[in-house]
C-alpha positions as CSV (number, residue, x, y, z in Angstrom):
1,M,0.0,0.0,0.0
2,N,1.4,3.4,-1.1
3,I,0.1,5.5,1.8
4,K,1.4,8.1,4.2
5,V,1.5,6.7,7.8
6,A,1.8,8.4,11.2
7,L,2.3,6.7,14.6
8,V,1.0,8.2,17.9
9,H,2.0,7.0,21.4
10,D,1.1,8.3,24.9
11,F,4.5,8.9,26.4
12,L,8.1,8.1,25.3
13,I,9.8,8.5,28.6
14,R,10.7,4.9,29.5
15,K,11.0,1.5,27.9
16,G,8.3,-1.0,28.5
17,G,5.9,-3.4,26.7
18,A,4.0,-0.6,25.0
19,E,7.2,0.9,23.7
20,R,8.2,-2.5,22.2
21,V,5.0,-2.5,20.3
22,L,5.7,1.0,19.0
23,K,9.3,0.0,18.1
24,A,8.0,-2.9,16.0
25,L,5.5,-0.6,14.3
26,A,8.2,2.0,13.7
27,E,10.3,-0.6,12.0
28,M,7.4,-1.6,9.8
29,F,6.7,2.0,8.8
30,P,10.2,3.5,8.7
31,E,9.0,6.8,7.1
32,A,6.3,7.4,9.6
33,P,6.8,10.2,12.1
34,I,6.1,9.4,15.8
35,Y,3.8,11.8,17.7
36,T,3.9,11.6,21.5
37,F,3.0,13.8,24.5
38,L,6.4,13.7,26.2
39,Y,9.8,12.5,25.0
40,D,13.0,11.6,26.9
41,E,15.8,11.2,24.4
42,K,18.2,9.9,27.1
43,K,16.0,7.0,27.9
44,V,14.5,6.0,24.6
45,G,16.5,7.9,22.0
46,D,18.4,4.8,20.8
47,D,15.1,3.2,19.7
48,F,13.2,6.4,18.8
49,P,15.6,9.1,17.5
50,A,14.7,12.7,18.1
51,E,14.5,13.6,14.4
52,R,11.6,11.3,14.0
53,V,9.6,12.4,17.1
54,R,7.0,15.1,17.3
55,T,6.0,16.2,20.8
56,S,3.0,18.0,22.2
57,F,2.9,21.3,24.1
58,L,3.4,19.4,27.3
59,Q,7.1,19.0,26.3
60,K,7.5,22.7,27.1
61,F,6.3,22.3,30.7
62,P,8.9,22.6,33.5
63,G,10.8,19.4,34.2
64,F,9.3,18.8,37.7
65,L,5.8,18.7,36.1
66,R,6.9,16.4,33.2
67,K,8.3,13.9,35.8
68,R,4.9,13.8,37.6
69,Q,2.4,12.8,35.0
70,R,-0.5,12.8,37.4
71,F,-0.3,16.6,37.7
72,L,-0.7,16.7,33.9
73,L,-3.9,14.8,33.9
74,P,-6.2,17.8,33.2
75,F,-4.2,18.5,30.1
76,L,-4.0,15.0,28.7
77,P,-7.3,15.0,26.8
78,I,-6.2,18.1,25.0
79,A,-2.7,17.0,24.0
80,P,-3.7,14.4,21.3
81,E,-6.2,16.8,19.8
82,T,-3.4,19.3,19.0
83,F,-1.5,17.0,16.7
84,D,-2.0,18.0,13.0
85,L,-2.5,14.8,11.1
86,R,-4.2,16.1,8.0
87,E,-1.6,14.8,5.6
88,F,-1.8,11.2,6.5
89,D,-3.8,8.3,5.0
90,L,-3.3,6.0,8.0
91,V,-2.7,6.8,11.6
92,I,-1.9,4.0,14.1
93,S,-2.2,5.0,17.8
94,S,-0.5,2.9,20.4
95,S,-2.7,3.8,23.3
96,S,-2.9,3.0,27.0
97,A,-5.2,6.0,27.7
98,F,-5.1,9.2,25.6
99,A,-3.3,8.6,22.3
100,K,-6.5,7.3,20.7
101,G,-8.0,10.8,21.2
102,I,-6.4,12.2,18.0
103,I,-8.6,14.0,15.5
104,T,-8.3,12.9,11.9
105,K,-9.8,14.0,8.6
106,P,-12.7,11.8,7.2
107,K,-10.4,10.3,4.6
108,T,-7.9,9.2,7.2
109,I,-8.1,5.7,8.7
110,H,-7.4,5.6,12.5
111,V,-6.3,2.2,13.9
112,C,-5.8,2.0,17.6
113,Y,-3.6,-0.7,19.0
114,C,-5.1,-0.7,22.5
115,H,-2.9,-1.9,25.4
116,S,-5.9,-1.3,27.7
117,P,-8.7,1.1,28.1
118,M,-7.8,3.8,30.6
119,R,-7.1,1.6,33.7
120,Y,-7.3,4.3,36.4
121,G,-10.5,5.6,34.9
122,W,-12.3,2.3,34.6
123,D,-11.5,-1.1,36.3
124,W,-8.6,0.3,38.4
125,Y,-10.5,3.5,39.4
126,H,-11.1,2.8,43.1
127,E,-7.6,1.4,43.7
128,Y,-6.1,4.5,41.9
129,I,-8.0,6.9,44.1
130,Q,-7.1,5.1,47.3
131,E,-3.4,4.8,46.4
132,T,-3.0,8.3,45.0
133,F,-5.0,10.2,47.7
134,S,-4.0,8.6,50.9
135,G,-2.8,10.6,53.9
136,S,-4.4,13.6,55.7
137,F,-3.6,16.3,53.1
138,A,-4.4,14.2,50.1
139,K,-7.9,13.4,51.4
140,F,-8.9,17.0,50.7
141,A,-8.1,16.4,47.0
142,K,-10.0,13.1,46.8
143,W,-13.4,14.7,45.8
144,P,-12.0,17.0,43.2
145,A,-10.1,14.0,41.8
146,K,-13.3,12.0,41.6
147,L,-15.0,14.8,39.7
148,L,-12.0,14.9,37.3
149,M,-12.1,11.2,36.7
150,H,-15.8,11.4,36.0
151,Y,-14.9,13.9,33.2
152,M,-12.1,11.7,32.0
153,R,-14.4,8.7,31.6
154,I,-16.8,10.8,29.6
155,W,-14.0,12.0,27.4
156,D,-12.5,8.5,27.1
157,R,-15.8,7.0,26.0
158,H,-16.3,9.7,23.3
159,A,-12.7,9.5,22.2
160,S,-13.1,5.8,21.4
161,D,-15.6,6.8,18.7
162,R,-12.8,8.5,16.8
163,V,-11.2,5.1,16.1
164,E,-12.2,3.2,13.0
165,Y,-10.6,-0.1,14.0
166,F,-9.4,-1.4,17.4
167,I,-6.7,-4.0,17.8
168,A,-6.4,-5.5,21.3
169,N,-3.2,-7.0,22.8
170,S,-5.1,-9.9,24.4
171,Q,-8.5,-11.4,24.9
172,T,-8.6,-9.7,28.3
173,T,-8.2,-6.3,26.7
174,A,-10.7,-7.1,24.0
175,R,-13.3,-7.8,26.7
176,R,-12.5,-4.5,28.4
177,I,-12.9,-2.7,25.0
178,A,-16.3,-4.3,24.5
179,K,-17.4,-3.4,28.0
180,Y,-16.3,0.2,28.2
181,Y,-16.4,1.3,24.6
182,R,-19.0,-1.1,23.1
183,R,-16.6,-1.9,20.3
184,D,-15.2,-5.1,18.8
185,A,-11.4,-5.6,18.5
186,K,-9.1,-7.7,16.5
187,I,-6.7,-9.6,18.8
188,I,-3.0,-9.4,17.9
189,Y,-0.6,-10.3,20.7
190,P,2.3,-7.9,21.2
191,P,5.8,-8.7,19.9
192,V,8.1,-10.4,22.5
193,N,11.9,-10.5,22.3
194,I,12.2,-14.2,22.0
195,T,15.7,-15.5,22.8
196,L,16.4,-18.8,21.1
197,E,19.7,-20.5,21.9
198,D,21.2,-23.9,21.1
199,E,22.0,-26.2,24.0
200,G,25.8,-25.5,23.8
201,A,25.2,-21.8,24.2
202,R,22.9,-22.4,27.2
203,R,25.6,-24.6,28.9
204,A,28.3,-22.0,28.3
205,Q,26.3,-19.3,30.2
206,N,26.9,-20.0,33.8
207,S,27.3,-16.6,35.4
208,I,27.0,-16.2,39.2
209,T,25.7,-13.0,40.6
210,Y,25.1,-12.1,44.3
211,N,26.9,-15.4,45.0
212,L,23.8,-17.3,43.7
213,K,24.4,-20.4,41.6
214,P,22.3,-20.8,38.5
215,K,18.8,-22.4,39.1
216,T,18.7,-21.4,42.8
217,Y,16.8,-18.1,42.7
218,F,13.4,-16.9,41.5
219,L,13.2,-13.8,39.3
220,I,10.8,-10.8,38.9
221,V,11.3,-8.2,36.1
222,S,8.8,-5.4,36.6
223,Q,8.0,-1.8,37.2
224,L,7.9,-1.3,41.0
225,T,4.4,0.3,41.2
226,P,1.5,-0.7,43.5
227,Y,-0.7,-2.4,40.9
228,K,2.2,-4.8,40.0
229,K,1.7,-6.4,43.5
230,I,5.5,-6.9,44.0
231,D,4.8,-6.4,47.8
232,I,3.0,-9.7,47.9
233,A,6.0,-11.5,46.4
234,V,8.4,-9.8,48.8
235,E,6.3,-10.8,51.8
236,A,5.9,-14.4,50.5
237,F,9.7,-14.8,50.0
238,N,10.4,-13.1,53.3
239,K,8.6,-16.1,54.9
240,L,9.9,-18.8,52.5
241,G,13.6,-17.6,52.7
242,F,14.3,-18.6,49.1
243,P,16.4,-16.2,47.0
244,L,14.5,-13.7,44.9
245,I,16.0,-11.2,42.5
246,I,13.9,-8.2,41.5
247,I,14.9,-6.1,38.4
248,G,13.1,-2.8,37.8
249,E,12.5,0.7,39.0
250,G,9.5,2.6,40.3
251,K,8.1,4.8,43.0
252,Q,7.6,1.8,45.3
253,R,11.2,0.7,45.3
254,K,12.3,2.3,48.6
255,E,9.2,1.0,50.4
256,L,9.8,-2.6,49.1
257,E,13.5,-2.6,49.9
258,K,12.7,-1.5,53.4
259,A,10.2,-4.4,53.8
260,A,12.5,-7.1,52.2
261,K,14.8,-9.5,54.1
262,S,18.3,-10.3,53.0
263,N,17.2,-13.1,50.6
264,V,15.4,-10.5,48.4
265,K,17.7,-8.4,46.2
266,F,16.8,-5.3,44.2
267,L,18.9,-4.6,41.1
268,G,17.1,-1.6,39.7
269,W,17.1,-1.0,36.0
270,Q,19.4,-3.3,34.0
271,A,20.5,-3.4,30.4
272,D,18.8,-6.1,28.2
273,E,21.9,-8.3,28.1
274,V,22.1,-8.3,31.9
275,V,18.4,-9.1,32.2
276,K,18.9,-12.0,29.8
277,E,21.6,-13.5,32.1
278,Y,19.1,-13.4,35.0
279,Y,16.4,-15.0,32.8
280,R,18.9,-17.7,31.7
281,N,20.0,-18.7,35.2
282,C,16.9,-18.3,37.3
283,L,14.9,-21.3,38.7
284,A,11.5,-19.8,37.7
285,F,9.8,-16.5,37.0
286,V,7.2,-14.9,39.3
287,F,4.4,-12.6,38.0
288,P,2.4,-11.5,41.0
289,G,0.0,-8.9,39.5
290,E,-2.8,-8.8,37.0
291,E,-1.6,-7.6,33.6
292,D,-3.3,-7.1,30.2
293,F,-0.7,-9.3,28.5
294,G,2.6,-9.7,30.4
295,I,5.6,-9.6,28.1
296,T,8.2,-10.4,30.7
297,A,6.6,-13.8,31.4
298,I,6.9,-14.7,27.7
299,E,10.5,-13.6,27.8
300,A,11.2,-15.9,30.7
301,M,9.5,-18.8,28.9
302,S,11.8,-18.1,25.9
303,F,14.6,-19.3,28.1
304,G,12.6,-22.4,29.0
305,K,11.7,-21.1,32.5
306,P,8.4,-22.0,34.2
307,V,6.2,-19.0,35.3
308,L,4.2,-18.6,38.5
309,A,1.4,-16.2,37.7
310,F,-1.7,-14.7,39.2
311,R,-4.8,-16.4,37.6
312,K,-6.2,-13.3,36.0
313,G,-5.6,-11.2,32.9
314,G,-3.4,-11.9,29.9
315,L,-1.3,-14.6,31.5
316,T,-4.2,-16.9,31.6
317,E,-3.9,-16.9,27.8
318,T,-0.2,-17.6,27.6
319,V,0.8,-19.8,30.6
320,E,-0.3,-23.5,30.4
321,E,-0.9,-24.8,33.9
322,G,1.2,-27.7,34.7
323,L,3.2,-27.4,31.5
324,T,4.8,-24.0,31.3
325,G,4.1,-22.9,34.9
326,E,1.5,-22.7,37.7
327,F,-1.2,-20.2,38.8
328,F,-2.1,-18.9,42.2
329,D,-5.7,-17.7,42.8
330,D,-5.6,-14.9,45.3
331,P,-3.3,-11.9,45.6
332,E,-2.2,-13.0,49.1
333,P,1.4,-13.8,50.2
334,E,0.4,-17.1,51.6
335,I,-1.3,-18.2,48.4
336,L,1.7,-17.0,46.3
337,A,4.0,-18.9,48.7
338,D,2.0,-22.1,48.1
339,G,2.5,-21.5,44.3
340,V,6.3,-21.3,44.8
341,R,6.2,-24.6,46.6
342,R,4.3,-26.2,43.8
343,I,6.8,-24.8,41.2
344,R,9.7,-26.3,43.2
345,E,7.9,-29.7,43.6
346,N,7.1,-29.9,39.8
347,L,10.4,-28.7,38.4
348,N,11.2,-32.1,36.8
349,R,7.8,-32.1,35.1
350,Y,8.4,-28.9,33.1
351,D,9.9,-29.5,29.6
352,P,12.1,-26.5,28.8
353,E,11.7,-27.1,25.0
354,H,7.9,-27.1,25.3
355,I,8.1,-23.9,27.3
356,R,10.3,-22.3,24.6
357,D,7.9,-23.5,21.9
358,Q,5.0,-21.8,23.7
359,A,7.0,-18.6,23.8
360,K,7.7,-18.7,20.0
361,K,3.9,-18.2,19.4
362,F,4.4,-14.5,20.5
363,S,7.4,-13.6,18.4
364,E,8.0,-10.2,16.7
365,K,8.0,-11.8,13.3
366,R,4.5,-13.1,14.0
367,F,3.3,-9.7,15.2
368,K,4.6,-7.8,12.1
369,S,3.0,-10.4,9.8
370,E,-0.4,-10.1,11.5
371,I,-0.2,-6.3,11.5
372,K,0.7,-6.2,7.8
373,D,-2.2,-8.5,6.9
374,F,-4.6,-6.3,8.9
375,V,-3.4,-3.1,7.3
376,Q,-3.5,-4.5,3.8
377,K,-7.2,-5.4,4.3
378,L,-8.2,-1.9,5.3
379,K,-10.6,-0.1,3.0
380,P,-10.2,3.7,2.8
C-alpha cells in the first residue's frame, strides 16, 4: 500500500511493553513520524531518534511537572487533539489511555492498538483513588479527583468513537474494550523479544551473581508500582527464605526494599543483556500482578523457565498450567508462597523445550506479519 502513515503514542519516557509494540510498528513503517505527548531522548533515543519524534505542548512544561504525570492529567485529553495529522492516510495510535483521542480527517483511517482502556478511569479506578490520595492532606483532594475522573471517563468513551478499528493486545483487553467502549477488537498479541539458543550456548552461560548459583533463585522483572503487586511476592519470599531477584524501577522501590529481608535483592534497571543473564540462570519466574498481556513472562519462557502467575488477565492466555508454569488464585502472600512450593515440587515435570515452543507463538515476526495483513485489508 502506497500510503502516508503516522504513529501516535502516549509517552516516550521509558522502555516497557507498549514501547516495544511502538518500536515494531516504527520498523514496519520507517518513514512514519512518531507523535507523543512527552519524550525523553536519554531513555528512549536509541530506539526512537529525536529527528523522528513530534512532541505536544506538554514537552515545554517545567521538568518537575513532566516527571509527575498525574499533575498533567487535566491537560492530557487536550494533547492528542493538538496534533496536526491532516496529511496522513493511515494513523496508528499505540494507546494505553489518551493517544486514541487524536482528531483525523474523514479520509484518514485511524487504527488503535489498545494496550488497555484507561485503567485508572475504569477497572482500576477505586484502587487508583485510594493509592494516590491517601494521607491527611491528600484526602482534601479526593473529591476534586473523583470529579476529574468522571470527566475523564466521559472524554475517554467519546474518544473511542474516533477510532475506525481497534486492535487489542489480548482477549482480556478485547473484553474491556467491549465493556467500556462497546466496540469489537481484533486480537494481535504484542511482539516479544524471543531468545532462542542452542544447548551448547545455554551450557556456556553460567554466570554467578550475588553469590547465587544458577537455578537457585526466583526472578521478577517489573516496574515497581503498586498495581504490579510486588509487595505480595516480597512478603511471601520473606517467609519462605528462598532467594528472589527483582529487576526494575518505580516509585515503590524504597518501600519494598525496606520491607524485604536479605534473601530478596533489588537490582534496579538493568540493560537487556544483563536481564537475559538473569532469565537464563533463574529457577523460575514470578508474576504476582494482573496484567493485560505480560511480556516479561513470555521472555522468561523463551529461556525455558516456568512461570508462577496470578490467575487473572493476559497470562491466563499464555501460561499453560502444569506445562509452562503454575497459577495462584488470590493476591495474598500465603497463596503465592504455596504456588512457589508447587513450582519447586514440579520442576522435573516442566519440559524447557515445550516452554520455549510456547514462547515462540508470540514472536516479533508473527506480530509484524499479522499487523501487515490487517493493514492490507483496510478499506479507505
